[in-house]
C-alpha positions in Angstrom: 93.2 109.2 84.0 94.9 112.6 83.7 92.8 115.6 84.6 92.0 118.2 81.9 93.5 120.9 84.2 96.8 119.0 84.4 96.7 118.1 80.7 96.3 121.8 79.6 98.5 123.4 82.2 101.5 125.1 80.6 104.8 123.4 81.7 107.2 126.0 80.3 107.1 129.7 79.2 106.8 128.7 75.5 103.4 127.1 76.3 102.0 130.3 77.7 99.2 131.5 75.4 97.6 134.5 77.1 100.5 136.5 78.6 103.1 136.3 75.8 104.6 139.7 76.6 105.2 138.8 80.3 106.5 135.4 79.3 109.0 137.0 76.9 110.2 139.3 79.6 110.8 136.3 81.9 112.6 134.4 79.2 115.2 137.2 79.0 116.0 136.9 82.8 118.8 134.8 84.1 117.6 132.6 86.9 121.1 132.9 88.5 120.9 136.7 88.6 117.3 137.8 89.0 116.0 141.2 90.1 113.3 141.2 92.8 110.0 140.6 91.0 106.5 141.6 91.8 103.8 139.7 89.9 100.3 141.1 90.4 96.9 140.6 88.9 93.3 139.4 89.7 92.7 136.0 91.2 92.8 133.3 88.6 94.6 135.4 86.0 97.5 133.0 85.8 100.2 134.4 88.1 101.2 131.0 89.5 101.1 129.4 86.1 103.6 131.9 84.9 105.7 131.6 88.1 106.0 127.8 87.9 106.5 127.9 84.1 109.5 130.1 84.8 110.9 128.4 87.9 109.9 124.9 87.0 107.5 122.3 88.4 110.1 120.4 90.4 108.9 118.5 93.5 108.7 120.6 96.7 109.2 119.5 100.3 106.8 120.7 103.0 108.6 122.1 106.0 106.9 123.2 109.3 108.9 125.9 111.1 108.3 127.6 114.5 109.0 131.2 115.3 109.1 132.7 118.8 107.0 135.7 119.5 106.9 137.6 122.8 104.1 135.3 124.1 104.4 131.9 122.3 105.9 129.8 119.6 104.0 130.1 116.3 104.2 127.3 113.7 104.1 128.1 110.0 104.5 126.1 106.7 106.8 126.6 103.9 107.8 124.6 100.8 111.2 124.3 99.4 113.1 122.6 96.6 116.6 123.1 95.0 115.5 126.3 93.3 113.2 128.3 95.6 111.5 128.6 99.0 107.8 129.3 99.0 105.6 130.9 101.7 102.1 132.1 101.9 101.3 135.3 103.8 97.7 134.1 104.3 98.9 131.2 106.4 101.0 133.5 108.6 98.0 135.5 109.8 98.7 138.1 112.5 102.2 136.8 113.0 103.6 137.7 109.5 105.6 140.6 111.0 107.6 138.2 113.3 108.1 135.7 110.5 109.4 138.3 108.1 111.5 140.1 110.7 113.2 137.0 112.1 112.9 134.0 109.8 113.0 135.6 106.4 115.7 138.0 107.4 117.8 135.1 108.6 117.2 133.2 105.4 118.0 136.2 103.2 121.3 137.1 104.9 122.5 133.4 104.8 124.6 132.7 101.7 124.2 129.5 99.7 126.9 127.0 100.4 126.1 124.1 98.1 126.1 126.0 94.8 126.5 129.5 93.3 122.8 130.0 92.7 121.1 132.9 94.3 118.5 132.0 96.9 114.9 132.7 95.7 112.1 133.3 98.1 108.5 133.3 96.8 105.9 135.1 98.9 102.2 134.6 98.0 99.3 137.0 98.9 101.6 140.0 99.6 98.5 142.3 99.4 97.7 141.1 102.9 100.9 142.5 104.4 100.4 145.6 106.6 102.5 148.7 106.3 104.9 147.8 109.0 105.5 144.3 107.5 106.1 145.8 104.1 108.6 148.3 105.5 110.5 145.4 107.2 110.4 143.3 103.9 111.5 146.3 101.9 114.6 146.7 104.1 115.4 143.0 103.7 115.2 143.4 99.9 117.5 146.3 99.9 120.1 145.0 102.3 120.4 141.3 101.1 119.8 141.5 97.4 123.2 139.9 96.7 122.4 136.7 98.6 118.7 136.4 98.0 116.0 137.5 95.5 112.3 137.8 96.3 109.4 137.0 94.0 106.2 138.7 95.4 102.8 137.5 94.2 99.8 139.8 94.8 96.2 140.0 93.7 96.4 143.8 93.6 99.2 146.4 93.5 97.1 149.0 95.3 98.0 147.6 98.8 101.7 147.4 98.0 103.8 150.5 99.1 105.6 152.5 96.4 109.0 151.9 98.0 108.5 148.1 97.8 107.3 148.5 94.2 110.3 150.6 93.3 112.7 147.7 94.4 111.0 145.2 92.1 110.4 144.5 88.5 106.6 144.8 88.4 104.7 142.5 86.0 101.0 142.9 85.6 99.0 139.8 84.7 95.7 140.5 83.1 92.9 138.0 83.3 91.9 136.3 80.0 88.9 137.8 78.3 85.6 135.9 78.2 86.1 135.3 74.4 89.6 133.9 75.0 88.2 131.5 77.7 85.3 130.5 75.4 87.7 129.7 72.6 89.9 127.7 74.9 87.1 125.7 76.4 85.5 124.9 73.0 89.0 123.8 71.8 89.3 121.4 74.8 85.8 120.1 74.2 86.5 119.4 70.5 90.0 117.8 71.2 88.6 115.5 73.9 85.3 114.7 72.2 83.3 116.0 75.2 79.6 116.5 75.1 78.4 119.8 76.7 75.1 121.4 76.0 74.9 125.1 75.0 73.2 125.8 78.3 75.9 124.2 80.3 78.6 126.0 78.3 76.9 129.4 78.9 76.5 128.6 82.6 80.2 127.7 82.8 81.2 130.9 81.1 78.8 133.0 83.2 80.2 131.6 86.5 83.9 131.7 85.8 84.6 135.4 86.6 87.3 135.4 83.8 89.1 132.6 85.7 90.4 130.0 83.2 91.3 127.5 85.9 87.8 127.6 87.3 86.3 127.1 83.8 88.5 124.0 83.1 87.7 122.5 86.5 84.0 123.2 86.0 84.2 121.4 82.6 85.9 118.5 84.4 83.0 118.4 87.0 80.4 118.3 84.2 82.2 115.3 82.6 82.7 113.5 85.9 79.0 113.8 86.8 78.0 112.5 83.4 80.4 109.6 83.5 79.3 108.6 87.0 75.6 108.9 86.5 74.0 106.9 89.2 72.4 103.6 88.3 69.7 102.4 90.6 68.5 98.8 91.3 64.9 99.2 90.1 64.1 95.5 91.0 64.6 96.2 94.7 62.6 99.5 94.4 59.7 97.5 92.9 59.9 95.0 95.8 59.8 97.8 98.4 56.8 99.5 96.6 54.9 96.1 96.5 55.4 95.8 100.2 54.2 99.4 100.8 51.1 98.7 98.7 50.1 95.5 100.6 46.7 95.7 102.0 47.7 94.2 105.3 50.9 95.4 107.0 52.4 92.9 109.4 55.7 92.8 111.4 57.0 90.5 108.7 56.3 93.1 106.0 58.0 95.8 108.0 61.0 93.5 108.6 61.2 92.8 104.9 61.0 96.5 104.0 63.8 97.3 106.5 65.9 94.5 105.2 65.4 95.5 101.5 66.1 99.1 102.4 69.4 98.4 104.2 70.6 96.1 101.3 69.5 98.7 98.8 71.4 101.6 100.5 74.5 99.4 100.9 74.5 98.2 97.3 73.7 101.6 95.7 76.2 104.2 96.6 74.0 107.1 95.6 72.2 110.1 97.1 69.4 109.2 99.5 67.1 111.8 98.0 67.5 109.9 94.7 66.3 106.7 96.4 63.3 108.5 97.9 62.2 110.0 94.6 62.5 106.6 92.8 60.2 105.1 95.5 57.8 108.0 95.0 57.7 107.8 91.2 57.1 104.0 91.2 54.4 104.3 93.9 52.6 107.0 91.9 52.4 104.7 88.9 50.5 102.1 90.9 48.0 104.5 92.4 44.6 105.3 90.8 45.2 108.3 88.5 41.6 109.6 89.1 42.1 110.0 92.9 43.9 113.4 92.8 43.7 113.9 96.6 45.6 110.7 97.1 48.4 111.8 94.8 48.6 115.2 96.5 48.8 113.7 100.0 51.6 111.2 98.9 53.4 114.1 97.2 53.2 116.2 100.4 54.7 113.4 102.5 57.5 112.9 99.9 58.3 116.6 99.9 58.4 116.6 103.7 60.9 113.8 103.9 62.9 115.0 101.0 63.5 118.2 102.9 64.4 116.2 106.1 67.0 114.3 104.1 68.6 117.5 103.0 68.6 119.1 106.4 69.4 116.1 108.7 71.7 113.2 109.1 71.3 109.4 109.3 69.5 109.1 106.0 68.4 105.6 106.4 66.2 106.6 109.4 64.5 109.3 107.3 63.8 106.9 104.5 62.3 104.4 106.9 60.1 107.0 108.5 59.0 108.1 104.9 58.0 104.5 104.0 56.1 104.0 107.3 54.3 107.3 106.7 53.3 106.2 103.2 52.0 102.9 104.6 50.0 104.7 107.3 48.5 107.1 104.7 47.6 104.4 102.3 45.9 102.4 105.0 43.9 105.5 106.0 42.9 106.0 102.4 41.9 102.4 102.1 39.7 102.5 105.2 
């Protein structure tokens, strides 16, 4: 099944709905004769969507390269296809200066042999570049603009030097407004016949920080959780509760409980806390409603092991310990 995010992702510049002016500017550019471009805007504003709508969503190949520094060889990842080469400054870390100075310079000054297209290099997270790295990059832009064009992607323009900005066509991408995101989400809900409560919708809009991608993914999560609502084998839960409530606990009883428990956990691929709570709710129904102290004690034990399940590992052991604590407490009450 196709994800909502993929379904509603713009595939070409004509599909762009929130950055029409920028899309129209990109439409006027010849991909065979581009200027250097700096696309900047807040995280989640749609910079990559515009970029790929312009350059295309052709399949990319992951390539791991190594660059030699004064002390060691440093591996870094880049992606390439027939149109562009893509690198992320975030992945380069403290070695970005060496990669830009040696690898990118070498790539920029090498002419394309196979066709007449200009080489296009896309650099993500350019706001992380220090001044020295930006100076080196700016020199490469100036000296090798005939062979290679750079598209720089940045979350802010404040960290980009004025000289680097002056060598690029700067395009500001503004994040969609909350009202635009609301309208888009409601449109998706109506088109796909989704069911979202007003509380869930408001929470989704409150947490998105004007990030449309986050909103659509959150909507996807709501639907996924709803469609995969856990079903629990109540018959086995009843059997376990009956064994817990037996007046006389023997090794056979404990063996049966353990066997049921393991079968139950294997058959029901659901959260262990959910299993614990179902045991608790069914047990409470069988207890005398007038004996409040008994209910309080059982609730305290349940809370204790519910917390242990959250904090610890090996869930089956915590559930076993919980059941044996219940048996011990019920026997104490009985006596």
